[in-house]
Biopython code that builds the backbone (N, CA, C, O; Angstrom):
import numpy as np
from Bio.PDB.StructureBuilder import StructureBuilder

atoms = [
    (1, "MET", "N", (-42.350, 266.426, 16.410)),
    (1, "MET", "CA", (-43.285, 265.414, 16.022)),
    (1, "MET", "C", (-43.877, 264.776, 17.290)),
    (1, "MET", "O", (-43.143, 264.385, 18.197)),
    (2, "THR", "N", (-45.201, 264.679, 17.338)),
    (2, "THR", "CA", (-45.839, 264.117, 18.514)),
    (2, "THR", "C", (-45.900, 262.602, 18.414)),
    (2, "THR", "O", (-46.008, 262.032, 17.329)),
    (3, "LYS", "N", (-45.829, 261.968, 19.577)),
    (3, "LYS", "CA", (-45.891, 260.517, 19.637)),
    (3, "LYS", "C", (-47.344, 260.070, 19.531)),
    (3, "LYS", "O", (-48.222, 260.642, 20.178)),
    (4, "ARG", "N", (-47.596, 259.052, 18.719)),
    (4, "ARG", "CA", (-48.939, 258.505, 18.601)),
    (4, "ARG", "C", (-49.275, 257.719, 19.863)),
    (4, "ARG", "O", (-48.413, 257.076, 20.463)),
    (5, "SER", "N", (-50.533, 257.784, 20.246)),
    (5, "SER", "CA", (-50.979, 256.929, 21.340)),
    (5, "SER", "C", (-52.201, 256.154, 20.869)),
    (5, "SER", "O", (-53.020, 256.667, 20.106)),
    (6, "PHE", "N", (-52.311, 254.939, 21.323)),
    (6, "PHE", "CA", (-53.378, 254.056, 20.895)),
    (6, "PHE", "C", (-54.172, 253.590, 22.098)),
    (6, "PHE", "O", (-53.652, 253.504, 23.210)),
    (7, "VAL", "N", (-55.417, 253.297, 21.863)),
    (7, "VAL", "CA", (-56.301, 252.821, 22.915)),
    (7, "VAL", "C", (-55.940, 251.386, 23.309)),
    (7, "VAL", "O", (-55.966, 251.028, 24.486)),
    (8, "CYS", "N", (-55.601, 250.566, 22.295)),
    (8, "CYS", "CA", (-55.247, 249.162, 22.532)),
    (8, "CYS", "C", (-54.427, 248.662, 21.348)),
    (8, "CYS", "O", (-54.187, 249.394, 20.388)),
    (9, "GLY", "N", (-54.004, 247.411, 21.432)),
    (9, "GLY", "CA", (-53.203, 246.817, 20.357)),
    (9, "GLY", "C", (-53.956, 246.735, 19.048)),
    (9, "GLY", "O", (-53.364, 246.908, 17.983)),
    (10, "LEU", "N", (-55.265, 246.471, 19.106)),
    (10, "LEU", "CA", (-56.068, 246.403, 17.889)),
    (10, "LEU", "C", (-56.078, 247.755, 17.180)),
    (10, "LEU", "O", (-55.993, 247.819, 15.954)),
    (11, "ASP", "N", (-56.180, 248.825, 17.949)),
    (11, "ASP", "CA", (-56.143, 250.181, 17.395)),
    (11, "ASP", "C", (-54.820, 250.408, 16.654)),
    (11, "ASP", "O", (-54.816, 250.967, 15.557)),
    (12, "ALA", "N", (-53.715, 249.986, 17.236)),
    (12, "ALA", "CA", (-52.398, 250.145, 16.613)),
    (12, "ALA", "C", (-52.296, 249.312, 15.335)),
    (12, "ALA", "O", (-51.795, 249.791, 14.318)),
    (13, "ALA", "N", (-52.776, 248.055, 15.387)),
    (13, "ALA", "CA", (-52.699, 247.167, 14.224)),
    (13, "ALA", "C", (-53.546, 247.707, 13.069)),
    (13, "ALA", "O", (-53.112, 247.672, 11.918)),
    (14, "ILE", "N", (-54.732, 248.198, 13.362)),
    (14, "ILE", "CA", (-55.607, 248.725, 12.315)),
    (14, "ILE", "C", (-55.002, 249.975, 11.685)),
    (14, "ILE", "O", (-55.197, 250.230, 10.496)),
    (15, "THR", "N", (-54.276, 250.748, 12.471)),
    (15, "THR", "CA", (-53.606, 251.933, 11.921)),
    (15, "THR", "C", (-52.597, 251.532, 10.847)),
    (15, "THR", "O", (-52.478, 252.206, 9.824)),
    (16, "VAL", "N", (-51.873, 250.439, 11.077)),
    (16, "VAL", "CA", (-50.847, 249.992, 10.129)),
    (16, "VAL", "C", (-51.453, 249.316, 8.909)),
    (16, "VAL", "O", (-50.981, 249.521, 7.790)),
    (17, "MET", "N", (-52.493, 248.512, 9.110)),
    (17, "MET", "CA", (-53.004, 247.721, 7.990)),
    (17, "MET", "C", (-54.417, 248.080, 7.576)),
    (17, "MET", "O", (-55.057, 247.324, 6.845)),
    (18, "GLY", "N", (-54.917, 249.224, 8.031)),
    (18, "GLY", "CA", (-56.288, 249.612, 7.756)),
    (18, "GLY", "C", (-56.625, 249.666, 6.276)),
    (18, "GLY", "O", (-55.750, 249.850, 5.430)),
    (19, "GLY", "N", (-57.906, 249.502, 5.979)),
    (19, "GLY", "CA", (-58.381, 249.539, 4.605)),
    (19, "GLY", "C", (-58.564, 248.152, 4.031)),
    (19, "GLY", "O", (-58.048, 247.165, 4.555)),
    (20, "LYS", "N", (-59.297, 248.103, 2.959)),
    (20, "LYS", "CA", (-59.629, 246.830, 2.318)),
    (20, "LYS", "C", (-58.424, 246.179, 1.651)),
    (20, "LYS", "O", (-58.263, 244.961, 1.729)),
    (21, "TRP", "N", (-57.593, 246.955, 1.010)),
    (21, "TRP", "CA", (-56.582, 246.397, 0.115)),
    (21, "TRP", "C", (-55.328, 245.907, 0.795)),
    (21, "TRP", "O", (-54.722, 244.943, 0.328)),
    (22, "LYS", "N", (-54.917, 246.531, 1.878)),
    (22, "LYS", "CA", (-53.646, 246.150, 2.503)),
    (22, "LYS", "C", (-53.655, 244.710, 2.978)),
    (22, "LYS", "O", (-52.662, 244.001, 2.820)),
    (23, "GLY", "N", (-54.754, 244.268, 3.554)),
    (23, "GLY", "CA", (-54.845, 242.880, 3.997)),
    (23, "GLY", "C", (-54.736, 241.909, 2.839)),
    (23, "GLY", "O", (-54.093, 240.866, 2.958)),
    (24, "LEU", "N", (-55.370, 242.251, 1.701)),
    (24, "LEU", "CA", (-55.310, 241.387, 0.521)),
    (24, "LEU", "C", (-53.906, 241.368, -0.084)),
    (24, "LEU", "O", (-53.444, 240.333, -0.566)),
    (25, "ILE", "N", (-53.242, 242.503, -0.056)),
    (25, "ILE", "CA", (-51.858, 242.573, -0.546)),
    (25, "ILE", "C", (-50.951, 241.736, 0.355)),
    (25, "ILE", "O", (-50.121, 240.969, -0.133)),
    (26, "LEU", "N", (-51.113, 241.886, 1.675)),
    (26, "LEU", "CA", (-50.329, 241.081, 2.628)),
    (26, "LEU", "C", (-50.554, 239.594, 2.379)),
    (26, "LEU", "O", (-49.601, 238.817, 2.331)),
    (27, "PHE", "N", (-51.813, 239.200, 2.222)),
    (27, "PHE", "CA", (-52.144, 237.800, 1.992)),
    (27, "PHE", "C", (-51.488, 237.288, 0.711)),
    (27, "PHE", "O", (-50.925, 236.193, 0.700)),
    (28, "SER", "N", (-51.556, 238.068, -0.361)),
    (28, "SER", "CA", (-50.981, 237.656, -1.646)),
    (28, "SER", "C", (-49.470, 237.502, -1.557)),
    (28, "SER", "O", (-48.911, 236.520, -2.046)),
    (29, "LEU", "N", (-48.815, 238.463, -0.941)),
    (29, "LEU", "CA", (-47.358, 238.384, -0.811)),
    (29, "LEU", "C", (-46.939, 237.255, 0.124)),
    (29, "LEU", "O", (-45.892, 236.639, -0.077)),
    (30, "GLY", "N", (-47.745, 236.981, 1.141)),
    (30, "GLY", "CA", (-47.443, 235.896, 2.064)),
    (30, "GLY", "C", (-47.608, 234.530, 1.417)),
    (30, "GLY", "O", (-46.839, 233.607, 1.685)),
    (31, "ALA", "N", (-48.615, 234.412, 0.564)),
    (31, "ALA", "CA", (-48.897, 233.130, -0.082)),
    (31, "ALA", "C", (-47.988, 232.868, -1.273)),
    (31, "ALA", "O", (-47.564, 231.735, -1.501)),
    (32, "GLU", "N", (-47.694, 233.910, -2.025)),
    (32, "GLU", "CA", (-46.970, 233.761, -3.292)),
    (32, "GLU", "C", (-45.478, 234.022, -3.166)),
    (32, "GLU", "O", (-44.706, 233.555, -4.003)),
    (33, "GLY", "N", (-45.054, 234.750, -2.150)),
    (33, "GLY", "CA", (-43.663, 235.160, -2.053)),
    (33, "GLY", "C", (-43.460, 236.457, -2.814)),
    (33, "GLY", "O", (-44.435, 237.148, -3.111)),
    (34, "PRO", "N", (-42.216, 236.810, -3.139)),
    (34, "PRO", "CA", (-41.967, 238.057, -3.860)),
    (34, "PRO", "C", (-42.710, 238.090, -5.201)),
    (34, "PRO", "O", (-42.721, 237.113, -5.949)),
    (35, "LEU", "N", (-43.334, 239.248, -5.483)),
    (35, "LEU", "CA", (-44.089, 239.412, -6.723)),
    (35, "LEU", "C", (-43.728, 240.721, -7.394)),
    (35, "LEU", "O", (-43.444, 241.718, -6.731)),
    (36, "ARG", "N", (-43.741, 240.705, -8.714)),
    (36, "ARG", "CA", (-43.603, 241.940, -9.481)),
    (36, "ARG", "C", (-44.942, 242.646, -9.455)),
    (36, "ARG", "O", (-45.958, 242.050, -9.096)),
    (37, "PHE", "N", (-44.946, 243.928, -9.837)),
    (37, "PHE", "CA", (-46.148, 244.752, -9.756)),
    (37, "PHE", "C", (-47.321, 244.127, -10.513)),
    (37, "PHE", "O", (-48.419, 244.029, -9.966)),
    (38, "GLY", "N", (-47.110, 243.709, -11.746)),
    (38, "GLY", "CA", (-48.179, 243.130, -12.553)),
    (38, "GLY", "C", (-48.712, 241.837, -11.962)),
    (38, "GLY", "O", (-49.915, 241.577, -12.006)),
    (39, "GLU", "N", (-47.821, 241.029, -11.409)),
    (39, "GLU", "CA", (-48.239, 239.785, -10.768)),
    (39, "GLU", "C", (-49.089, 240.075, -9.535)),
    (39, "GLU", "O", (-50.088, 239.404, -9.276)),
    (40, "LEU", "N", (-48.672, 241.078, -8.789)),
    (40, "LEU", "CA", (-49.411, 241.455, -7.597)),
    (40, "LEU", "C", (-50.785, 242.010, -7.952)),
    (40, "LEU", "O", (-51.771, 241.736, -7.269)),
    (41, "ARG", "N", (-50.841, 242.787, -9.019)),
    (41, "ARG", "CA", (-52.129, 243.339, -9.449)),
    (41, "ARG", "C", (-53.086, 242.217, -9.860)),
    (41, "ARG", "O", (-54.277, 242.282, -9.558)),
    (42, "ARG", "N", (-52.583, 241.207, -10.536)),
    (42, "ARG", "CA", (-53.429, 240.062, -10.909)),
    (42, "ARG", "C", (-53.827, 239.241, -9.689)),
    (42, "ARG", "O", (-54.903, 238.644, -9.671)),
    (43, "ALA", "N", (-52.972, 239.204, -8.666)),
    (43, "ALA", "CA", (-53.244, 238.424, -7.459)),
    (43, "ALA", "C", (-54.294, 239.088, -6.563)),
    (43, "ALA", "O", (-54.890, 238.428, -5.711)),
    (44, "VAL", "N", (-54.520, 240.396, -6.755)),
    (44, "VAL", "CA", (-55.500, 241.142, -5.952)),
    (44, "VAL", "C", (-56.597, 241.643, -6.890)),
    (44, "VAL", "O", (-56.535, 242.778, -7.362)),
    (45, "PRO", "N", (-57.600, 240.805, -7.165)),
    (45, "PRO", "CA", (-58.637, 241.186, -8.125)),
    (45, "PRO", "C", (-59.417, 242.409, -7.670)),
    (45, "PRO", "O", (-59.768, 242.550, -6.499)),
    (46, "GLY", "N", (-59.680, 243.291, -8.633)),
    (46, "GLY", "CA", (-60.491, 244.470, -8.360)),
    (46, "GLY", "C", (-59.714, 245.717, -7.985)),
    (46, "GLY", "O", (-60.284, 246.808, -7.961)),
    (47, "ILE", "N", (-58.437, 245.589, -7.695)),
    (47, "ILE", "CA", (-57.657, 246.768, -7.307)),
    (47, "ILE", "C", (-57.186, 247.498, -8.562)),
    (47, "ILE", "O", (-56.763, 246.873, -9.535)),
    (48, "SER", "N", (-57.265, 248.827, -8.527)),
    (48, "SER", "CA", (-56.777, 249.608, -9.662)),
    (48, "SER", "C", (-55.268, 249.804, -9.528)),
    (48, "SER", "O", (-54.700, 249.661, -8.446)),
    (49, "GLU", "N", (-54.642, 250.131, -10.638)),
    (49, "GLU", "CA", (-53.196, 250.356, -10.632)),
    (49, "GLU", "C", (-52.835, 251.493, -9.682)),
    (49, "GLU", "O", (-51.866, 251.391, -8.930)),
    (50, "ARG", "N", (-53.604, 252.566, -9.714)),
    (50, "ARG", "CA", (-53.344, 253.737, -8.873)),
    (50, "ARG", "C", (-53.422, 253.382, -7.389)),
    (50, "ARG", "O", (-52.545, 253.755, -6.609)),
    (51, "ILE", "N", (-54.466, 252.665, -7.005)),
    (51, "ILE", "CA", (-54.642, 252.306, -5.599)),
    (51, "ILE", "C", (-53.544, 251.347, -5.158)),
    (51, "ILE", "O", (-53.027, 251.466, -4.047)),
    (52, "LEU", "N", (-53.183, 250.398, -6.018)),
    (52, "LEU", "CA", (-52.105, 249.467, -5.666)),
    (52, "LEU", "C", (-50.803, 250.225, -5.433)),
    (52, "LEU", "O", (-50.084, 249.933, -4.477)),
    (53, "ILE", "N", (-50.495, 251.179, -6.279)),
    (53, "ILE", "CA", (-49.280, 251.984, -6.112)),
    (53, "ILE", "C", (-49.321, 252.720, -4.775)),
    (53, "ILE", "O", (-48.341, 252.707, -4.029)),
    (54, "LEU", "N", (-50.447, 253.362, -4.468)),
    (54, "LEU", "CA", (-50.566, 254.123, -3.216)),
    (54, "LEU", "C", (-50.446, 253.203, -1.995)),
    (54, "LEU", "O", (-49.758, 253.533, -1.030)),
    (55, "GLN", "N", (-51.118, 252.051, -2.043)),
    (55, "GLN", "CA", (-51.073, 251.116, -0.920)),
    (55, "GLN", "C", (-49.665, 250.564, -0.717)),
    (55, "GLN", "O", (-49.202, 250.448, 0.417)),
    (56, "LEU", "N", (-48.989, 250.227, -1.801)),
    (56, "LEU", "CA", (-47.619, 249.713, -1.690)),
    (56, "LEU", "C", (-46.679, 250.764, -1.113)),
    (56, "LEU", "O", (-45.806, 250.437, -0.309)),
    (57, "ARG", "N", (-46.846, 252.022, -1.512)),
    (57, "ARG", "CA", (-46.011, 253.100, -0.950)),
    (57, "ARG", "C", (-46.235, 253.237, 0.552)),
    (57, "ARG", "O", (-45.281, 253.368, 1.318)),
    (58, "GLU", "N", (-47.510, 253.207, 0.972)),
    (58, "GLU", "CA", (-47.816, 253.308, 2.398)),
    (58, "GLU", "C", (-47.255, 252.110, 3.162)),
    (58, "GLU", "O", (-46.706, 252.262, 4.253)),
    (59, "MET", "N", (-47.396, 250.929, 2.583)),
    (59, "MET", "CA", (-46.914, 249.727, 3.244)),
    (59, "MET", "C", (-45.395, 249.696, 3.318)),
    (59, "MET", "O", (-44.825, 249.182, 4.281)),
    (60, "GLU", "N", (-44.744, 250.242, 2.307)),
    (60, "GLU", "CA", (-43.277, 250.327, 2.336)),
    (60, "GLU", "C", (-42.848, 251.325, 3.412)),
    (60, "GLU", "O", (-41.901, 251.073, 4.157)),
    (61, "ALA", "N", (-43.551, 252.463, 3.490)),
    (61, "ALA", "CA", (-43.216, 253.483, 4.484)),
    (61, "ALA", "C", (-43.427, 252.981, 5.914)),
    (61, "ALA", "O", (-42.700, 253.382, 6.823)),
    (62, "SER", "N", (-44.416, 252.108, 6.118)),
    (62, "SER", "CA", (-44.671, 251.589, 7.462)),
    (62, "SER", "C", (-43.835, 250.350, 7.774)),
    (62, "SER", "O", (-43.897, 249.825, 8.885)),
    (63, "GLY", "N", (-43.058, 249.882, 6.806)),
    (63, "GLY", "CA", (-42.146, 248.771, 7.050)),
    (63, "GLY", "C", (-42.748, 247.392, 6.853)),
    (63, "GLY", "O", (-42.149, 246.400, 7.269)),
    (64, "LEU", "N", (-43.929, 247.298, 6.224)),
    (64, "LEU", "CA", (-44.562, 246.008, 5.985)),
    (64, "LEU", "C", (-44.032, 245.323, 4.738)),
    (64, "LEU", "O", (-43.959, 244.096, 4.674)),
    (65, "VAL", "N", (-43.660, 246.126, 3.744)),
    (65, "VAL", "CA", (-43.277, 245.617, 2.430)),
    (65, "VAL", "C", (-41.895, 246.136, 2.063)),
    (65, "VAL", "O", (-41.550, 247.283, 2.345)),
    (66, "HIS", "N", (-41.114, 245.275, 1.431)),
    (66, "HIS", "CA", (-39.804, 245.660, 0.905)),
    (66, "HIS", "C", (-39.905, 245.756, -0.615)),
    (66, "HIS", "O", (-40.456, 244.866, -1.263)),
    (67, "ARG", "N", (-39.382, 246.821, -1.172)),
    (67, "ARG", "CA", (-39.370, 247.043, -2.615)),
    (67, "ARG", "C", (-37.932, 246.883, -3.094)),
    (67, "ARG", "O", (-37.045, 247.637, -2.693)),
    (68, "LYS", "N", (-37.713, 245.893, -3.956)),
    (68, "LYS", "CA", (-36.365, 245.636, -4.477)),
    (68, "LYS", "C", (-36.338, 246.000, -5.951)),
    (68, "LYS", "O", (-37.120, 245.480, -6.748)),
    (69, "VAL", "N", (-35.429, 246.900, -6.304)),
    (69, "VAL", "CA", (-35.277, 247.351, -7.687)),
    (69, "VAL", "C", (-34.086, 246.643, -8.312)),
    (69, "VAL", "O", (-32.977, 246.685, -7.781)),
    (70, "PHE", "N", (-34.327, 245.989, -9.453)),
    (70, "PHE", "CA", (-33.257, 245.356, -10.212)),
    (70, "PHE", "C", (-32.879, 246.315, -11.330)),
    (70, "PHE", "O", (-33.718, 246.685, -12.151)),
    (71, "HIS", "N", (-31.618, 246.712, -11.358)),
    (71, "HIS", "CA", (-31.156, 247.666, -12.372)),
    (71, "HIS", "C", (-30.823, 246.901, -13.650)),
    (71, "HIS", "O", (-29.699, 246.440, -13.847)),
    (72, "GLN", "N", (-31.818, 246.783, -14.497)),
    (72, "GLN", "CA", (-31.680, 246.086, -15.771)),
    (72, "GLN", "C", (-32.636, 246.726, -16.769)),
    (72, "GLN", "O", (-33.435, 247.593, -16.414)),
    (73, "VAL", "N", (-32.547, 246.299, -17.987)),
    (73, "VAL", "CA", (-33.441, 246.780, -19.032)),
    (73, "VAL", "C", (-34.234, 245.594, -19.546)),
    (73, "VAL", "O", (-33.624, 244.620, -19.986)),
    (74, "PRO", "N", (-35.545, 245.621, -19.518)),
    (74, "PRO", "CA", (-36.408, 246.651, -18.914)),
    (74, "PRO", "C", (-36.320, 246.592, -17.388)),
    (74, "PRO", "O", (-35.952, 245.564, -16.819)),
    (75, "PRO", "N", (-36.666, 247.718, -16.725)),
    (75, "PRO", "CA", (-36.574, 247.765, -15.264)),
    (75, "PRO", "C", (-37.459, 246.696, -14.616)),
    (75, "PRO", "O", (-38.525, 246.357, -15.132)),
    (76, "LYS", "N", (-37.004, 246.180, -13.492)),
    (76, "LYS", "CA", (-37.753, 245.152, -12.772)),
    (76, "LYS", "C", (-37.799, 245.536, -11.298)),
    (76, "LYS", "O", (-36.787, 245.913, -10.709)),
    (77, "VAL", "N", (-38.994, 245.433, -10.712)),
    (77, "VAL", "CA", (-39.185, 245.718, -9.291)),
    (77, "VAL", "C", (-39.968, 244.562, -8.686)),
    (77, "VAL", "O", (-40.961, 244.111, -9.257)),
    (78, "GLU", "N", (-39.521, 244.084, -7.532)),
    (78, "GLU", "CA", (-40.234, 243.027, -6.808)),
    (78, "GLU", "C", (-40.633, 243.533, -5.432)),
    (78, "GLU", "O", (-39.909, 244.297, -4.793)),
    (79, "TYR", "N", (-41.794, 243.089, -4.999)),
    (79, "TYR", "CA", (-42.287, 243.422, -3.666)),
    (79, "TYR", "C", (-42.341, 242.144, -2.837)),
    (79, "TYR", "O", (-42.747, 241.090, -3.326)),
    (80, "SER", "N", (-41.925, 242.251, -1.574)),
    (80, "SER", "CA", (-41.962, 241.106, -0.669)),
    (80, "SER", "C", (-42.298, 241.615, 0.726)),
    (80, "SER", "O", (-42.194, 242.808, 1.011)),
    (81, "LEU", "N", (-42.699, 240.691, 1.584)),
    (81, "LEU", "CA", (-42.993, 241.053, 2.963)),
    (81, "LEU", "C", (-41.702, 241.155, 3.764)),
    (81, "LEU", "O", (-40.777, 240.363, 3.584)),
    (82, "THR", "N", (-41.656, 242.131, 4.641)),
    (82, "THR", "CA", (-40.572, 242.208, 5.620)),
    (82, "THR", "C", (-40.933, 241.264, 6.773)),
    (82, "THR", "O", (-42.019, 240.684, 6.780)),
    (83, "ASP", "N", (-40.048, 241.111, 7.725)),
    (83, "ASP", "CA", (-40.367, 240.308, 8.910)),
    (83, "ASP", "C", (-41.558, 240.918, 9.652)),
    (83, "ASP", "O", (-42.412, 240.199, 10.170)),
    (84, "PHE", "N", (-41.603, 242.237, 9.696)),
    (84, "PHE", "CA", (-42.708, 242.958, 10.331)),
    (84, "PHE", "C", (-44.018, 242.652, 9.604)),
    (84, "PHE", "O", (-45.040, 242.398, 10.242)),
    (85, "GLY", "N", (-43.987, 242.677, 8.266)),
    (85, "GLY", "CA", (-45.169, 242.364, 7.464)),
    (85, "GLY", "C", (-45.584, 240.910, 7.610)),
    (85, "GLY", "O", (-46.777, 240.611, 7.675)),
    (86, "SER", "N", (-44.618, 240.005, 7.661)),
    (86, "SER", "CA", (-44.926, 238.576, 7.857)),
    (86, "SER", "C", (-45.589, 238.339, 9.206)),
    (86, "SER", "O", (-46.511, 237.530, 9.315)),
    (87, "SER", "N", (-45.126, 239.037, 10.224)),
    (87, "SER", "CA", (-45.716, 238.855, 11.558)),
    (87, "SER", "C", (-47.158, 239.361, 11.572)),
    (87, "SER", "O", (-48.009, 238.765, 12.232)),
    (88, "LEU", "N", (-47.446, 240.447, 10.858)),
    (88, "LEU", "CA", (-48.823, 240.931, 10.759)),
    (88, "LEU", "C", (-49.671, 239.952, 9.953)),
    (88, "LEU", "O", (-50.818, 239.685, 10.312)),
    (89, "ASN", "N", (-49.124, 239.425, 8.886)),
    (89, "ASN", "CA", (-49.826, 238.436, 8.069)),
    (89, "ASN", "C", (-50.176, 237.203, 8.911)),
    (89, "ASN", "O", (-51.281, 236.672, 8.806)),
    (90, "ASP", "N", (-49.243, 236.755, 9.738)),
    (90, "ASP", "CA", (-49.495, 235.613, 10.619)),
    (90, "ASP", "C", (-50.609, 235.935, 11.621)),
    (90, "ASP", "O", (-51.428, 235.073, 11.939)),
    (91, "ALA", "N", (-50.636, 237.164, 12.111)),
    (91, "ALA", "CA", (-51.658, 237.568, 13.074)),
    (91, "ALA", "C", (-53.040, 237.646, 12.422)),
    (91, "ALA", "O", (-54.053, 237.425, 13.086)),
    (92, "LEU", "N", (-53.083, 237.958, 11.127)),
    (92, "LEU", "CA", (-54.352, 238.068, 10.419)),
    (92, "LEU", "C", (-54.908, 236.718, 9.966)),
    (92, "LEU", "O", (-56.088, 236.619, 9.631)),
    (93, "ALA", "N", (-54.077, 235.688, 9.953)),
    (93, "ALA", "CA", (-54.505, 234.369, 9.473)),
    (93, "ALA", "C", (-55.734, 233.837, 10.218)),
    (93, "ALA", "O", (-56.649, 233.335, 9.567)),
    (94, "PRO", "N", (-55.798, 233.924, 11.558)),
    (94, "PRO", "CA", (-57.019, 233.442, 12.237)),
    (94, "PRO", "C", (-58.269, 234.242, 11.849)),
    (94, "PRO", "O", (-59.363, 233.682, 11.779)),
    (95, "LEU", "N", (-58.114, 235.534, 11.600)),
    (95, "LEU", "CA", (-59.250, 236.344, 11.166)),
    (95, "LEU", "C", (-59.726, 235.888, 9.789)),
    (95, "LEU", "O", (-60.930, 235.825, 9.538)),
    (96, "GLY", "N", (-58.796, 235.573, 8.904)),
    (96, "GLY", "CA", (-59.148, 235.050, 7.588)),
    (96, "GLY", "C", (-59.855, 233.709, 7.683)),
    (96, "GLY", "O", (-60.801, 233.447, 6.941)),
    (97, "GLN", "N", (-59.397, 232.860, 8.596)),
    (97, "GLN", "CA", (-60.043, 231.565, 8.808)),
    (97, "GLN", "C", (-61.467, 231.756, 9.316)),
    (97, "GLN", "O", (-62.383, 231.070, 8.864)),
    (98, "TRP", "N", (-61.658, 232.672, 10.242)),
    (98, "TRP", "CA", (-62.989, 232.986, 10.745)),
    (98, "TRP", "C", (-63.897, 233.446, 9.606)),
    (98, "TRP", "O", (-65.053, 233.031, 9.516)),
    (99, "GLY", "N", (-63.365, 234.307, 8.738)),
    (99, "GLY", "CA", (-64.134, 234.777, 7.588)),
    (99, "GLY", "C", (-64.529, 233.640, 6.658)),
    (99, "GLY", "O", (-65.650, 233.609, 6.149)),
    (100, "GLU", "N", (-63.608, 232.702, 6.433)),
    (100, "GLU", "CA", (-63.911, 231.537, 5.590)),
    (100, "GLU", "C", (-65.042, 230.711, 6.197)),
    (100, "GLU", "O", (-65.952, 230.274, 5.493)),
    (101, "GLU", "N", (-64.972, 230.504, 7.506)),
    (101, "GLU", "CA", (-65.975, 229.686, 8.189)),
    (101, "GLU", "C", (-67.365, 230.327, 8.169)),
    (101, "GLU", "O", (-68.374, 229.622, 8.195)),
    (102, "HIS", "N", (-67.419, 231.640, 8.123)),
    (102, "HIS", "CA", (-68.698, 232.347, 8.219)),
    (102, "HIS", "C", (-69.062, 233.113, 6.944)),
    (102, "HIS", "O", (-69.919, 233.996, 6.973)),
    (103, "MET", "N", (-68.412, 232.774, 5.828)),
    (103, "MET", "CA", (-68.599, 233.538, 4.602)),
    (103, "MET", "C", (-70.053, 233.562, 4.129)),
    (103, "MET", "O", (-70.549, 234.616, 3.731)),
    (104, "GLU", "N", (-70.739, 232.425, 4.165)),
    (104, "GLU", "CA", (-72.138, 232.396, 3.705)),
    (104, "GLU", "C", (-73.004, 233.334, 4.532)),
    (104, "GLU", "O", (-73.817, 234.076, 3.981)),
    (105, "ARG", "N", (-72.839, 233.305, 5.827)),
    (105, "ARG", "CA", (-73.610, 234.178, 6.704)),
    (105, "ARG", "C", (-73.294, 235.642, 6.435)),
    (105, "ARG", "O", (-74.197, 236.478, 6.407)),
    (106, "ILE", "N", (-72.025, 235.953, 6.239)),
    (106, "ILE", "CA", (-71.601, 237.336, 5.988)),
    (106, "ILE", "C", (-72.145, 237.813, 4.639)),
    (106, "ILE", "O", (-72.600, 238.950, 4.518)),
    (107, "GLU", "N", (-72.098, 236.943, 3.630)),
    (107, "GLU", "CA", (-72.619, 237.311, 2.311)),
    (107, "GLU", "C", (-74.121, 237.564, 2.333)),
    (107, "GLU", "O", (-74.630, 238.325, 1.510)),
    (108, "ALA", "N", (-74.836, 236.934, 3.265)),
    (108, "ALA", "CA", (-76.283, 237.085, 3.363)),
    (108, "ALA", "C", (-76.702, 238.332, 4.139)),
    (108, "ALA", "O", (-77.886, 238.668, 4.173)),
    (109, "LEU", "N", (-75.749, 239.016, 4.760)),
    (109, "LEU", "CA", (-76.089, 240.219, 5.513)),
    (109, "LEU", "C", (-76.637, 241.304, 4.579)),
    (109, "LEU", "O", (-76.186, 241.433, 3.441)),
    (110, "PRO", "N", (-77.615, 242.087, 5.068)),
    (110, "PRO", "CA", (-78.182, 243.148, 4.208)),
    (110, "PRO", "C", (-77.201, 244.271, 3.964)),
    (110, "PRO", "O", (-77.524, 245.232, 3.266)),
]
sb = StructureBuilder()
sb.init_structure("model")
sb.init_model(0)
sb.init_chain("A")
sb.init_seg("    ")
for serial, (resi, resn, name, xyz) in enumerate(atoms, 1):
    if name == "N":
        sb.init_residue(resn, " ", resi, " ")
    sb.init_atom(name, np.array(xyz, "f"), 0.0, 1.0, " ", f" {name:<3s}", serial, name[0])
structure = sb.get_structure()
């Protein structure tokens, strides 16, 4: 297996959290705490069930999200941020603030 190399830290961070949905999932889990699948789907408007499943699997594989299975009937699964995921969420907070401050301008872009 070859070692990945990155141009800079931003390149590495985007590799882990790239795409539209992962940032929204991180934000939801950071704000709400542990969530079940249905709760998470409601917390991320517009995401399909299939895409949420795929994104959660990728995020679990990269160590951002922890999946806890409760062995009961009916089955229960909760998703939460790992320390690694929380640190990425904290790093994204200033970017989210910037987006809030400039949302009108961004929405007006062609």
